[in-house]
N, C-alpha and C positions, 0 to 999 in steps of 0.2 A: 411638090412636097418632098421634103428630104427624109429619107428613111434612116432609121438608127438602127445599128446593129444590136440585136437582143443580148448578146454576151456582153456587149460593151455597156449596155444599161445596167446589168446585173453588177459588173465590175465597178461602175461609178457609185451605184448605192452602197455597195460594201466599202468602198473607200471613204465615202462620206461618213458612214457610221463608225468606221474605226478610226479615222484621223483624230477626232476631237477626244475620245478618250485615251488615245495615244499620247497627246500632249500632257494630260493629268499624269498618265503612267510615268512618263519621263521625268516630270516634276518630283513625282513620289519617289523616283530612283536617286535623284539628287539630293532630296532631303534625308533618305535613308543613309546615302554614302556620308553626308555631314554628320549625322547622330553616330554612325558607327565609328568614325574616325574620332570623335570627341571622346566616345567611350574608350576606344583602344588606347588612344595617345595618353589621355586622362589617366587611365588605369597605370601606363608606364610609369608616368612621373610621379603620381601621387602614391603609388605602391612603395616607393623607396621610403616613406615615412612609416615606420612600423605602427606608429600610434593611430594611423588612419583605420578606416573600417576594414574589417577581414574581407569583405566583399570586394573592394577595390584591389586587394592583393590577388585575389583569385582571378579577377579580370585580366590583371597583367600577366599572369602565369599562363592561363589558358589561352589568351588571345594571341600568342606568338605565332603559331603555325596556322591558326585559323584565320587571323586577320588577313595574311597574303592570299590565302585560298579564296575567302570571301570577295576581296577586291578583284582578284583575277576573273573569278565567275562573273561578277558585274560587268567587268570590261568586255567579255566575250558576249554576254547577252547584249550589250548595247552595239557591238560589231555586228551580230546577227541581225537586229533590228534595222539597222542601217543598210545592210545588204538587200533586206525585203523591201525597203522604201526604194531602193535603186531599181529593184524589179518592177516595183508598181509605176516608177517614173517611165522606164522603157515600154511598157505595156501602154500607157497613156499616149505616147509619141506615136504607136502603131496603129491607133483607132482613128475612125473617121470622125470623131467628136468635134473637131475644129473646122468641119467643112460648112456648116449653117450657122447662121446667127441665132436660130432658135435654141441651139445648144450650147451657147456661149456661158449661160449663168452657172452651169456646173463647174466650167473650167476656171471659173473666178475663185471657186473654193480650193482649187488645186494649187493656186498661186503661191501660197505659203510653204508649199512642201519642199522647195529647194532650200529655202531658209532653215526650215526644220532639220533637213537631213544635214546641213553645215553644224547646226547646234548639237545634234547627236553625235556627229563625228567629234567636235570638240570635247563634248562630254566624256566620250570613251578615250580620248587621248588623255585627259586629265585624270580619269580613274587609274589608266595605265601608269601614269607618272607618279601618282600617288602611292599606288601598289609598291612601286620600286622604293620610294622613299620611306614608307613604313617598314618595308624589308630590312633597309639599312639600319634604321632606328632600332629595331628589334634584335637585329644581330649585335649592334653596339652595346645595347641593353644587357644582353647575356654576357657579353665578354666582359663588361664592367662588373657585374653582378658576380662573376667567377672570382674576381679579385677582392671581394669583401673580406677582410681580415686576413687577406693573404693565402687563404687556405680553402677557400669554397670548391675548389676543383682538386682538392688533394686528399680528402676524406675516404677512408675505406672502412669496411664493416669489421669491426673488432671480433676476434676469435678468443672469447674469454669464457672458459667453463662455468665460471660464475654467473654469467648472464647466457644461459642455453637458448634463450627466445629472441636474442637480439636480432639475429639474421633473418628469422621469419617476420619479426615485426617491421624491419626496415623494407622487406619485399612487399608486405601489406601496405605500407606507406607510399611505395612507389605507384601502386595500382589505385589506392583508395583515398590519397591525401586530400583531393579536392572534394570528397564527399560530404565534409563538414566544415563550415567557415572557421571553426574554433581553431583548426589546425593553422590556419593563415594567422589567426589572431596571436598565436605563440610564435609566430615568425616562421613558419614553415613556408618555403617558396618552391619546392620541387627539387632542390638539389640535395645530394647524400648528406652534406654537412648539417643541413637544416633537419633532416630526419633524424640524425644521430643526436643532434642537440635537444631535440624535442624529446626523444625516446630515453634520454639520459637525464634531463634536467626537469621536465616537466612530468613525465612518466619515469618508470624506473626499470625498463627492459634492458638498457645498454648502459656500459660502463661510462663514466665522465670523460670528455675528451681532454687530454693533458693541457692542450693550449687554452682551455676555457676555465680552468680551476681557479685562476687568480681574479678573473673578472666576472664571470657569470655565477659562481656559487656564493650565495649570500648566507651570512651566518643566522641561524635561527634565533628570533627574538626571544629574550629571557622570559620565563613564564611569570605572569602577573601574581602578585600575593594574593592569597586566597581570601575571600571575606567569608566571615562567619554569618550563617543563616540565623535570622531572629524571626520569631513567630510574629505575624502581623495582627493588628487589632482594627482594621479597616478595610473594607473591601470595594471602596469607591474606584481606586486606580485600577483594580481588575475590570471593573465595569467598561472602564475607557479602553483598556487594552483589547476587550473582546471586539469592540467596533460596532458599527450599523451597517443597515442595507440589505439585511436579509431577515426573513420572519424567524428563521430558526435561531438566529442570533438574539432576536428580540426575546423568544421564548426562554433561551438560557439564561439571560440576564434578568428576566422575572423571576425565574427560579431561583437564582442566586439571591436576590432582593429578599425573596420570601423566606428563605431559610437562613438569612444573615445572622441573626442573633443565636440561632443553634450553632452555626458554624464558629462564631467567635467564642462562644462559651466553651465548645470542644477544644478549640486550640489552646485556651487558658488551662483546661484540665490536662492535656497532653504536655504542655510546658512545664507544669507541676510534676508531672510523672516522671519527665526525662531529668528533672533536677539539674537544669544549667548544663547538660552534656553538649560538648562542642560538636558543630556540625557545619561543614563546608557549604557554602550558597553555591548551588549549581546555576549553570546558564542553560535554561530549557526552551527549545522550540516546540510549540504545539501546532502541529499542521493537520487541520480536520480536512482530510482529503475529499471525504464524501460531500461536502458542501461546496467545493469548487464547481465552477461553471464546466470545466474541461472533463469533470466526471459526471455531469448532468445535473447534479443537484436536484434529485427527484423529491428530497425531503422539504425543502422550504416552502414550496407551494402548498405542500399538504399540511402544514402545521395546523392551520385553522379549518380543515376540512376531514379531520378524523384520521389522518395518517399516522404512522407509528412514531411515537416520540421516544422510546426506550434509549435509542442512541444519543439524542440531544440531552436527555436526564442525565446520562452517564458522563457525557463530556463536561456539562455544567458543573458536575461534581468533581470531576478531575482539575478542571481549571481552579475552583475553589479550594482544593485540597493543596495543590502545588503552590498556590499563591499564598495561603496562610502559613505553610510550612517556612516561608521567608526565601523562596527561590526567585531568580531573575527570570521572567518569562517574556517570550515573544510569541504572539498569536497570529496565524494566518488562515484565510480560507479561500486564497486564490493562488493559483500557479505562479504568477508574476512576483507576488510577494515572496513566495517560497524561494525562487530562483535568487532574488535580491538577497534575502537573508542568508543563504547559503554560498552565495559568491560564485554563481554559475556562469562560465564564460559564455560570449554570444556564439551561437550555432546551434547544433542539434543533439547535444548532450553526450558525445564521444569522447570529450576531453575531461581531465580532472578538474576540480575546483581550482580557481585562482589563488586562493588563500587556505590555510588551515582551518578546519571547521571551528567556528566560534562557539560551539554549543558542547556541553557536556553530555546532554541527553536530547532526545527528539521523541516526543509522544506524537503518533500518527496512526492511521488505520490502513487498511489493505490498498484503498485508492492512493492515498499518499506515499505508501510506500513505492508503489509502482511509478508514480511520478518522480520520486526522488532517484530511483534506479535509472529512469529514463534521461535524467538531466544532470546526474553527477558522475557519470563516466565511470572510470576506475575509482574514483573517490568513494563510490558507494561501498564497494567491497572493503575499502579500507576502514570506512566510518561505521558501517552497519551495526558493530557491536554496541553503538550508543543508542540504537533505536528501540523504541517499546511500541508494539503494536497493539492497539485496541481492537480485540477479535472477540465478537459476541459469542460465537458458537464454539470456538477453540481450533487449534490446529495441531493434530497430533504428528509425532516424529516420524510416522512412516510417509506421511503426506508432504513433509517439510525438507526431507533429504531428497534433492533433485535426482541423483543417479538411481536411488533405490525406489523412489516413486515412479520413474519412468520404466524401470526393469520389472516391476512387481504390479504395475497396474493401479497405483495410487495417485497418479498424477491428476490433478484437476485445475481449474482456472485460478484457484486461490492459493495453492501451496507452493512447494519446491523452491523455497527461499534460503534454504541452508543456515537459518539462524539458530541459536539455541533456542529450544523449544519454551523455555521460561521467559524469553523475550515477548512472546504473545501473552496478552492480558485479558482475561474473560470477565463477563458480567456476573456469572455465577460460578462456584468453586466446582464445576462438573468434570474438570479435565486437569489432574494434578500435574501433568506434564507441562501444563502452562501456568503462569502465575494469574492469582485471583485479583483482579482490579476492583470490580464491584461498583456499587453507587450508594446513595444514602435515602432512607425514607424519613419522614417527619416523625419527630418524637412528640409524645403528648406530655404535659405536665399533669399534676395531680388534680387540678381544677378540671381540666379537659377529660381525664380519665373518669372523674365522678360524674360528669355531665352526660358521657357516653353511656355509662352504667345505668343512668335512670332514664335516658332517653331511647334506648334501643326498642325497636319494633319487632318482635319476634315473628311476624308473619310478612315481612318484607325482604324481598331480593332484588339484587341487582346483577344484571348480566354483564359478563366481561366481553366486551366487543363493540367498538365504535363504528365498523364498517358493516354495511347491510348483508354482504356477502357472508359473513360469519354466522348469521342467522339462518341462513338457507338450509332447509331440510331438517330443521330441529323442533318441528312442530310436535313431535311425540313427547320430547322432553318437556317442552313448554307447558303442554297439556296437563301433564302429571303434575308439575311444580305449580301451576295456576290452581289447582285444586286445594293447596294448602298455603299458598303465599301471593302477596300482591307483587307483580314482577314490574321492575323498572328497568328502563334501557337508556343509553345515551348514544345512540345512532345519529350520525351526522346526516343531514339532508338539507336541501336548499329551499325547495318549494313545497314539494309534496312528500307525504310520509312514505317510508321505503316500503314497499309491498311484502318485503321478507319479515317484517316485523308484525305478529299478530295484532289484532285490535285491542286484545285484552291487555296488552302490554302498555304501560304508560311510558312514551318515549319522551325524554328531555331534551333531545338533540345534543349536540356537542356542547359540554359544559366547560367553563374555566375551571383551573385546577382546584381552587379554593371551594367552588360550589360542588364540584365531584367528591371533595373531602366532606363536605357536609353531608351529602347523600349516603356516603359511606357510614358516617357515624350514626345514622338512624338505621341502617339496614342490618338485619341479622345474618344474611347470607350473601355472599359474593360467588357466582357460578361461572364456570368456564366451560366453553363447548369445544375444546380441543385446540383451538388456535385464537391468538398468536401464541407461540412458544415462548416460554422463559422470559416473560416481560416484567417490570417493576410493579404493575397493578396489583397482582395478588399480595405483594408485601405491604404495599399502602393499605389495602383492605384488612390484612391481619392486624396491622399497626392501629387501625381504627376500630378494632373489636370485631370484625366480621370473622365468619368462618368460611373458609375457601372450599369449595366442592369442585372436584375436577375429574376427568375421565381417565380411567387406565386404559393404557393402549396394549392390545394382545393381538397380533405380536407387537413388540416394541417397534416404534418408527425410527427409521434410519435412512441412509443414502440407498440402501438396497432395496426399500420397499415403499419410499415416500418421496414425492416430487420436491417438496420443499428442501430436503436435505441432499438432494443429488447435487453433485458439484461442490459441496462443501468439504473442506479437507479434515474430514473426521469420520470415523466408523461408528460413533458413540450411538448406542441405542437408548432412546428416549422412551421410559416406561410410562410417561404421563405428560400432561400438557406443562407441568412445571415441577421437574425432578428435585430441585432444591427444596421446595416447599414440602414435597413428599418425603424426603429423606432426611432433612435436617431440622424440619419443624414437627410435622406429622399431627396426630390427633392430640387434643381435640380442636386444634386450630385449622387443621388441613384434614380433608376426607377425600380419599382417591377410591372411586369405585368403578364398576364395569357397567356404562351406560347403555350396553346392549341388554343388560339384565333389568327390566322394568322394576321387578320387586325389589332388588338390591337397591336401585336408584331411589324408589319411593321410601323404602325404609331409612335410608340415610337422610332423606329430608325430614321425616318425623323426628328422628333421633337429633338432629341439629337444632330443630325448633325448640327442643327442651333442655339443651346443653347450654350452660352459662360458661362463657368465655371471656376472659380479660383482654384488653389489648395487648399484643406482644410484638416486639420487633428485635430480632437477632443483633447482638453487639455489633457484629461485623458490617451491618447495614445502618449503624448510626454515624453521626457525623465524627465522633471520637474514633469509632473504630476504623473508619476509612482513613483518618488522618495517621493513626497508629501504624497500620499496615503499609501505607505508601511511604511514610518515613522509614520503616525497616527496610523496604526495598531499595530505596535511594541510598541507604547508608550501607548495605551489604551486597546487593546485586552489582557485580563488575564483570561484564562479558568480556571486556578488553583485555585484561590483564590476568584474568584467572588461568593458569596453566592447564593444558589439556592432560588428561591421563596418559600414562606412558603406552607406546605401541605394544601390541602383544608380540611375544617372541615368534621369530621366524623358524627357529629350529626347536627340536624336542630334547635337546641336549640340558643335563641338569644345570650347566652354567648359565642357560638363558632362561631359565624358568622365572616366572613372575616373583615378586616380593612376597614375603610370608603374610598370612592373614592377619588383620588387626581385630579380628572378631573372636569371640568365645561363646561357648554354648552357656545358655541361660541357666539359672539354678534348676528350674524345672525340666530342663533339657527338650524343650519343644521348639526353640527358636534361637537365633544368635543375636548377641548384643556386643557393643564396644568392649574390647577386652580391658579390664582395669589395670593390666600390666603394660598397656601400650599407651605411650603419650598421645594426648589428642591433638589433632591437627587444629591450630588456633586459627587458620584461615578459612577453615570449612564452615558455612553457613548454610542451612541451620547447623547448629553445634552437633558434633557427632554423638554426643551422650544421649540424644533422643533416638536414635537408630535402633530398629529391631528387624531382624531379617526372617521372613516367613517364606514358606514354600506353598505355592498355589495348588489348588486342585486341577485337574486337566480342563475344566470347562470355565475357569475363573481368571479374569484378568488380575493384575496386581492390584488396581484400583478396588476391585470387589474383595480381594483377599485381605486388604489392610483394613478395609471397612468392616470386614467381619470380625476382626479382633479390636475394634473400637480405636482405630488408628487410621492415618492418611498415607497414601504412597508418596514418597519423596525422591523423584529422579536424579536429584544431585548426588544422592548416596549409592548409587548404581556402581560408580566406581571403585567403592570399596569391597563390594561382593563379586565384582568380575574376575574372578580367581579360581583356579582349579581347587585350591585348598579348601575352599568354601563348601564345595560338594563333599569333601571327605568330612568337613566338621558337621554336616548335616546327615551324615551316614548314608550318602548316596553313592551308590557303585557306578563308576564310570570306566568301561571298558576301552573309551576312546574320548578325547576332549579335542574339539576343533574350534577355531576362531572363525566366524563367518558374520556376515552382514545380514542382521535379521531382527526387527523390531522386538521380537519375543524373547530375544536372548539376553541374559543367560538363563538357561532352561535345560531340562533333562528329558530325554525319551526314556522312560523307565522299562518299556517293554524290551528294549534292545540295549540298554545301559549305555546309551551314547549321551555325552554332554557337550553343550555348547556355550561358548564365551563370546561376547559381543566384540566385533572387530572395528566397529564404526561408532564412536562416542555420541554423535548426534542422534542415534537411532535408540538410546535408552529409553524406554517407554514403559509406562504405567498401564498403557492401554493395550487391549488385544489379547486374544487367547486361541489356542488350538487344542483339540482333544488329544493330540499326540503328545503335548508337552506339559510338564510341571514346571513353572517359572520360579526364579528367585527374586522375590520381592523386597525391596527396601522400604519399610514403614517408619513412622515417627509418630510421637504424641503431639497434641495441639492444644491451645489454650481454649477454654470454655467460651464459645461464641465467637472464636476468631480461628476458622479452621487453617487460615494460611500461614499462620505463626506457631511454632512449638513452645513450650512452656518457658524456655529459656531464650527465646529468640530476640527478645527486646534488650 
């Protein structure tokens, strides 16, 4: 019997297991080599056509050194494998495996080893030859590339004081130009000349290259003639523009259809009021960012489940308003559509747009604003003056100014955009620093008013809150209310009644809008439990003849003490669930009481039951009121050409003092007005004749100060009173006057007689107060029922 060496047995087993996967591995190496060569060489030749994909160009540029290195490493690996196989073969010859017939069957499996080694040697040699050839091709390609235009190797970074950032930008391009395919799309190929061409012709950090002026600089196309806007009398085309595919879009279209007759009648009334005044038609992009898939679109799935509808109500009304005013609209609810309409180049958003922006105005929200900034590159800074941001709760200047917000602790996830504060447009007129966009509520005709008056049930109440969580912990209030009134709810549920809703409440479930309207027309009371804040439902209830009862917050809710407001770009203190209803409507339609005081709460219910009220809707929330307001904004708000106020003097010499004040003391000597002897700024809007300058008390903001005098704060007027002479006109003693960045300035610290003027125009703010300061406040009058417009603003 032949004995077999134990080590030999182990070696044989290892070889048998190793050789078969090894063949597969060698085949994979060959396939990978072929793919790599196709990619590298294909990129070399296709990259010469600038119309090709930017990814091909990037492959060509990056492949030069990497291609040689990878091929050499593959050749080295194959040589190492060949050496190991040679060692195995020598080990095989030194064993006793060939001595017996019984051991011959393993040797049969070793027979292909010699042929396999020959193949490995051949592959290694081929890879080595290919590496040499690729190296030659790449060298020739680079040499040829340097000869393009005869100047590709002759460009030097210009030292032009008019372009101080040029050298730094070229340095950045050297290190980072492959970080975004958009650079290759514009012809950047890693050479100095391509950097300078891009930075001078696509961006604007470097001076134009002299030898490119004749061929590269294209003349700007002449501006197209302006088309005059004409009021429309049909909403069918708007419904097509909005599109389909989302429950939120279906909701908006239903709302527009429901209010169509009121919209069309309001458009006719405004057209008559304007008496044929000429209006340029604007090209407007409406990008509803919160409905895009990239932002999560949490609203659409909740439309039919009691989710918040306030934002969609407002957007539906914005669409109807802009369309009826006669402007050309494009509507997007996807990032892909946004990129297409803007002309975004392929890549990651670091390059400017390929063409001038085709829109005069862009209406979007914070989500859309972020998407635009991400994909527009430098063009965002250039065109951001055309943006209008729909912002429910408002953005105060202290949060909007990036540097100031960062230094003073006002930075949040939603602020720091450095826009003009009036580019933000709110749902209610709670932040005068922003523009008031608003929405509309349905108006009643005389027949409907009479029906409501005769069918009101004085003992019927409807609770404001479609989500069960709003009812949690409200048992005490509900028990008191139940003593006097039948309580109805519209809380969403799928199968079982929500446990948060008491058994004595008649819950109708989530109702369609028209059925909810019918419920409000019967009810006497619409009661809120503190949330949601500032929604459209209370105005709808008041418009349908209900009394709105809400809680007074003590202390007021704000970002300092309430989670809902934390992170929002505002320090506004909310004194009740619906401050607009409290401040601008009030009793008998709105009652604001302390819910923690059971006696006050119960007394309010008794009084409301015996109080007769008629349906009421503020003019600014009618279709005509919204059309009028947005028409005025489009005609007069221009953030792209309005000149900034002059910079403050850098020295205190008399020759460098600011211009004389255009203001004069009022006849009763309590405040300042525009001086009759000074010509009015014809470009100022609102008109300067509406201006009044008042001095605040230490604990009051300019918003509060103006309200106390029956006026509203107008931030665009700050530039007229940001002068040292104004303090003198108001008999304020200033031992010193300094220019600083502070959203409370201009102001005076009376205890030390120090006066402060505003250094940064973006920080002019109606909001904010400090016990140390009395602020100079620019106030104006306003039209009855239309707080956004002064008496002469139309």
